N, C-alpha and C positions, 0 to 999 in steps of 0.2 A: 843775538844771532840774526838780526833783521837784514843785514847786508850779506848774508851767506851766499845767496843766489848771485848777487852782483860780483862778489869776489870769485866765485867759481866761473862765471862767464868770462871774467878777465883772464883767469889762469889757464883755462882750457882752450887749446888752440882752435880746434875745429869741432863745432857742435853741429851734428847732423839734425838733431831734433831739439826742441826746447827742454830745459831742465825741469825736473819735477818741481812743482810749486809748494809742496809740503815740506817745510823745514825738517820736521821730525824724520821723514823718510830719507832725506839727504844726509842728515846727521848719522842715522843708523848705518847707511852705506859707508860713509867716511870712517866711522868708528871701526867698522868691520875690516875695511881695506887698508887703512893707514896704521902705522905703528903708533904706539902711545905718544911718543915724542913728536911724531909728525902731526898727529891730531891736535896735541896741545899747542904746537907751533901754529897750526892753522887757526885755532880758536883765538890765539893772541893776535895773529895777523888781522883777523876780522875786527878785533877790538882796537885796531890801529896803534898797538904798542910799538915803541921804537925797539930796534935790534938789541940794545943793551939790556932793556927790561926783559925782553923775551929770553935772551941768553941767561939772565939771572934766574928767571922762573924755571927754565929747563935745566938749570945747573950745568951749563956748558960754556965754552968760550966762543968767541965770534967766528973762528974758523969752522968749528963744529956746527954752529948755527947755519953757516952758509951751505954746508953739506946737507943739512936737514932740509933747508929751503929747496935746494936743487932736487933732492930725492922726492920731496912732496909734490913739486910741480910735475916732475917726470911721471910719478905714479898717477896723478890726476889726469894725465894725458894718455894713459894706457887705455886701449880700446875697451877692455873688459869693464873697467871702472867707469869710463864715460857712459857706456851702455847702461850700467846700473843707475847712473845719476839722471839719465834722460827718461822722459815719459814713454 
């Protein structure tokens, strides 16, 4: 999970303050705010797995994976969640 912060910085559009530097705190917020599939998808994304592998792990097809991706990014950009992820 070492590049969790880097991935979050790429995926979140506007960061007003820096992200928390403690990975455990970030993971706790993400686990609480994302659905299980969205959280699993994000973990696999951080590990740089390709879409086919992620779809197989999540037991879904590519179309459903695209929906999960969009929903996850939208959720990460919600003000409430961004606020919790920042210091």
